[in-house]
C-alpha positions in Angstrom: 50.8 11.1 -38.0 53.9 11.9 -40.0 54.8 14.8 -38.8 57.9 13.9 -36.9 59.4 17.5 -36.8 56.1 18.9 -36.0 56.4 16.5 -32.9 59.9 17.2 -32.0 59.9 21.0 -32.7 56.8 22.5 -31.0 55.1 19.4 -29.5 52.0 19.6 -27.7 51.8 16.6 -25.3 48.8 15.8 -23.1 50.6 14.2 -20.7 47.1 13.0 -19.0 46.1 11.4 -22.5 49.6 10.2 -23.9 49.7 6.4 -23.4 52.9 4.3 -24.5 53.0 0.6 -25.3 55.2 -1.1 -22.5 57.8 -2.2 -25.0 58.2 1.2 -26.5 58.9 2.5 -23.0 61.2 -0.3 -22.3 63.3 0.5 -25.3 63.4 3.9 -23.8 65.2 2.6 -20.6 61.8 3.5 -18.8 62.2 7.7 -17.4 65.2 9.5 -17.0 65.4 9.7 -12.8 67.3 13.2 -13.1 64.0 15.5 -14.3 61.6 16.3 -12.0 59.8 18.6 -14.4 60.0 17.3 -17.8 59.9 13.4 -17.8 56.7 13.2 -19.9 58.5 15.6 -22.7 62.1 13.6 -22.3 60.1 10.1 -22.9 58.3 11.5 -25.7 61.8 12.6 -27.4 63.1 9.5 -26.7 60.4 7.4 -28.5 60.1 9.5 -31.4 63.5 9.8 -32.0 63.6 5.7 -31.5 60.5 4.7 -33.4 59.4 8.1 -35.3 55.5 8.9 -35.7 54.3 5.5 -37.6 53.0 4.7 -33.9 51.2 7.6 -32.9 47.8 8.0 -33.1 45.5 11.0 -32.8 41.8 10.6 -31.3 39.4 13.3 -32.1 37.9 13.3 -28.7 39.2 14.7 -25.4 40.6 12.1 -23.2 42.0 14.7 -20.6 41.9 18.1 -19.4 45.1 20.1 -18.8 45.1 22.3 -15.4 46.9 25.1 -15.3 46.9 26.1 -11.8 49.0 28.2 -8.8 50.4 25.5 -6.8 51.7 23.2 -10.4 55.4 22.4 -10.4 55.8 24.8 -13.9 53.9 27.7 -12.0 56.3 27.6 -8.8 59.5 27.2 -10.4 59.5 28.1 -14.1 63.3 28.5 -13.9 64.0 24.8 -13.2 61.2 23.7 -16.0 63.0 25.7 -18.4 66.7 24.3 -16.8 65.7 20.7 -17.6 64.3 21.6 -21.0 67.5 23.3 -22.1 69.7 20.4 -20.4 67.9 18.0 -22.6 68.2 20.4 -25.7 71.9 20.8 -24.7 73.0 17.0 -24.9 71.4 16.8 -28.2 73.0 19.8 -29.5 76.3 17.8 -28.2 75.2 14.5 -30.4 74.6 16.6 -33.6 77.4 19.1 -33.7 75.5 21.9 -32.8 77.9 23.0 -30.1 77.5 26.7 -30.5 74.0 26.2 -29.8 74.8 24.1 -26.5 77.0 26.9 -25.7 74.3 29.1 -25.7 71.9 27.3 -23.6 74.6 27.0 -21.0 75.2 30.9 -20.8 71.5 31.1 -19.9 70.8 27.8 -17.6 71.9 25.2 -15.0 72.8 22.3 -17.5 72.8 18.7 -15.8 74.2 15.9 -17.7 71.1 13.5 -18.8 70.8 10.0 -20.5 71.1 11.4 -23.8 68.0 11.0 -26.4 69.2 8.6 -29.2 70.2 11.6 -32.0 73.0 11.9 -34.4 74.2 13.8 -37.5 71.1 13.1 -39.5 68.8 15.0 -36.9 71.0 18.0 -36.7 68.4 20.4 -38.8 65.8 18.8 -36.5 67.5 19.6 -33.0 68.7 23.2 -34.4 64.9 24.1 -35.2 64.0 22.5 -31.6 66.4 24.9 -29.9 65.6 27.7 -31.8 62.1 27.4 -31.0 62.8 26.9 -27.4 65.1 30.2 -27.4 62.5 32.0 -29.2 59.8 30.9 -27.2 60.9 31.3 -23.6 63.3 33.9 -24.0 62.3 36.5 -26.7 61.6 38.9 -24.1 64.8 39.8 -21.5 63.9 39.9 -17.8 67.4 39.5 -16.6 71.1 39.7 -17.5 71.2 36.1 -17.6 68.7 36.2 -20.5 70.5 39.3 -21.9 73.7 37.4 -22.3 72.5 34.4 -23.4 70.7 35.9 -26.2 73.1 38.3 -26.9 75.6 35.3 -27.8 72.8 33.6 -29.3 72.3 36.3 -32.0 75.9 37.6 -32.1 77.2 34.3 -33.1 75.1 34.8 -36.3 74.2 31.4 -35.9 71.2 30.3 -38.7 67.8 29.9 -37.5 66.3 28.3 -40.2 62.8 28.6 -41.6 61.0 30.9 -38.7 57.1 31.3 -38.7 55.4 34.4 -38.6 55.3 34.3 -34.5 58.8 33.4 -34.5 59.8 36.4 -37.1 58.2 38.7 -34.9 59.6 37.5 -31.6 63.1 37.5 -33.1 62.5 41.2 -34.1 61.4 42.4 -30.5 64.6 40.6 -29.1 66.8 42.5 -31.7 65.2 45.5 -30.3 65.7 44.7 -26.7 69.6 43.6 -27.4 69.9 47.2 -28.7 69.8 48.4 -25.1 73.7 48.7 -23.5 74.2 45.9 -21.3 
C-alpha cells in the first residue's frame, strides 16, 4: 500500500481488524489518554506520519465487522466525537502553518490540547486536505448557529480547498446555498 494521502485524508480504518506491531505503538508513545472517541484514529495518524504506509498490509478477507448501534459512543454523543477529531486536526494545522484552518475548526468545536501528531511544513497540503475533508464531510449541512458561523468563516476567508472530489464539490455547492441565508 502506498497511498499515504488516501490513508490520512479519508481513511477507512476497521478498528477491530487493524493490528500494529508493538514497536510502532511504542514509538507513538502509546495512546493519547485525553481522547475517548478517536483514540484509534489518532494512533493511526501517529503511525502513518512516523512510518508511512510501507508496513501497511491490506488483506482481501474480512477480519471483523463494524457494528453501528443505538448505544455506541459515536451515536450517543456525536458532537464529542467531532470535537476530538477537530482537536486533532487543529493541532496538526498549528504545526503546518495552517492557522486560519485551525481558527475555523475552533469556531465550531471545543478544542482540547493533545500530544500532537509529528507533522511539519512538508505535510501542509495533506493536513489541509484532511481539514477540508472533515469540514465538508461533517458540516456541509448547517444544523446550528455554531455550524453557520464556522462554515461562513471557512468560506468567507477564501481558504483554498484544493482538489475536490465530485461529492465534495456537490457538498460545497449545497453549503454555499445554505450560507446565503441571512444569519
